[in-house]
N, C-alpha and C positions, 0 to 999 in steps of 0.2 A: 415464444417464451416458455421457459420451464416453470413448473410449480414452485421450485425453490426461488427463482428470481422474482416471482410474483409475491411470494410470502415474505421475503426478506424485509421490504419496507414496513410491512405490518408488524413483524417481529420487533424491528427497531423502534417503532413508534409506541407499541404497547408493552414491550418487554420491560423497560425500566420501571414503570409504575407497578407492573405485576410482580416483579421480583421482590420489591420491598413491602408488599402488602399481602402476606400469606394469610392474614386474618382479616375479617371484614372490619371496616372502620367503625361500624356500629357497635362492635364488641369492645372497642377501646382497650384492648389488651396492650400493656406496655411492652416496649422492645426489651428483649433479653440481652443483658450485657453483664460485665464483670461486677456491676453494682447491684444486680438483681439478687434478692435474698435466696440463699441455697445454691448459688452458682459458684463453682471454683474454677479458676483459670490457671493454666501452667505459667511458670516464669520463663519458659523457653522462648526462643525466637524462631519462627513466629509463635505467638501464644496460641494455645488451643484450649478447648473446653475440656476440663478434667472430670468434673462431676456435677450432678444436679441432685439436691436433697429436698425432700418434702417432709413436713411435720404433720402428724395427725394426733388428735386428742383421743382417738380410740385405742383401746388396749389391743395388744397383739395376742392372737389366739393360735398357738402353734398347731393344735389339733386340726385346724382348717387349712393349713398351709399347703399340704400336698394336693388336695383337691383344687384349691384356688389357682395354684401355679400351673397345674396341668390343664386347667380350663382356660386360662387367660394368656399363657406364655408358651409358645412353641420353643423347643430347644434350638440352640444356635447351630447345631450340626447333627448329622444322622446318628453318630455314635456318642453323643453327649447327653447327660441328664440335666434337666432344668435345675433341680435342687442339688446343690453341692454340699450343704450342711444345714441341718435343722436342729436347733436346741430349744430350750424352754423360753429363751428371750432373744434369740438371734436366728436369722435366716440368711444364707448366702445362696444365690442362684445366678444362673446365666441364661440368657435367651435372646430372641430376635423377634421383632414384630414388623409387620408390613404396613405401609401407609401409601395412600394415593395422593398425588399432587399434580403440578403442571410445570412445564419448562416454559419460561417467558410468558406465563399466563394463559397459554393456549394449547400447548402440546402435552397430552396426558403422560404422566410419569409414574413409575412405581419406585418407592423407596423401601429399603430394608434397614432397620435400625437395630444394631447389635449392642449389647450392654451386659454388665454385671450388676446384680441387684443385691443390696444388703438391707435387711429390715432389723432394727434394733428396738426392743421394748425398753421403756424407761418408766419412771413413776407417774408421769403425766401424759403418756401416750406412746406413739411409735414414730421412729424416724426411718424413712425410706430413702436410701441413697443409690443413685444410678452412677456407675463409673465405667471406665473403659468403653466409652460411648463412641461408636463409629457408624458411618452412614454409607450405604451403597445406593446408586441410582441408575435407572435405565428407562428408556422410552422407546416407542415404536420406531422412531427415526434414527436412533443411535446418536443423538446430539448430546454431548456432554456426559455420556455414560461413564461410570467409574465404579471400581470395586470398593470395598470397605476402606474408609479413610477417616482420620480424626476430623473434628469440626473446629472452625474458628470460634472465638468467644462471642461473636455477634454475626448478624446477617440473616437472610431469609431461611437458609437451611437450618441454622441453629434454632431459629424461632420455631420452625416446623417440628424439629426434634423435641424441643422443650414442650410444645403443646401435646405431642403424641405421648411422651413419657408422663406428663401430668395427667392425661386422661387415663393411662394405664394405672398409675398410682392410685387414682380415685376409685377405679373399678376393683383393684386389688385390695385396697383398704376396706371397702365395703364388704367384700367377700370374706376377708380374713376376720373381720370383727363380728360377722353374723353367725350366731350359734346355729348348729344343725337344726334344732327344733324350730327356730324362726324361719329358716329357709324352707323347711318342709311345709309349714303353714302357708307360705306365699305360693308354693307350687300347687296347692290343692284348692 
């Protein structure tokens, strides 16, 4: 018997449960869907995830943007800049982040999430919007690998992307809101 024939029953038995539980049950994170606050879904058939928005009560500090973005977001391509526009109350950027995951709950996978980011300051905080979101996936066995593609409005891949972009938003928001003098005190 080959490794693949031995592994197939295990994948079939464990795969379904693992695909639908990208986060631990103890975390009790709700499923991402078109009714999740901040989620926009296209009206095309089949529907796809259009954008994810997060709101922060922190003020936007444009003077910190260049440092924070180069620290946290690699560019989406070799010849592209992360920051496309930076003003007093708005930021447009594009980037790509990597995330680890697993296929069928057991095969390690690498994900790349590509997106456009807009940050907009307003009187009671900042809105961070991720749009043009696409996902590429690859694993050591080449099972289900794919180049960048849009996401459906629900499912394990969408849940994973939502979690990764939410974590990025939180790190970015903390960095952008932190004055340089506070950052220097923490480093010493």
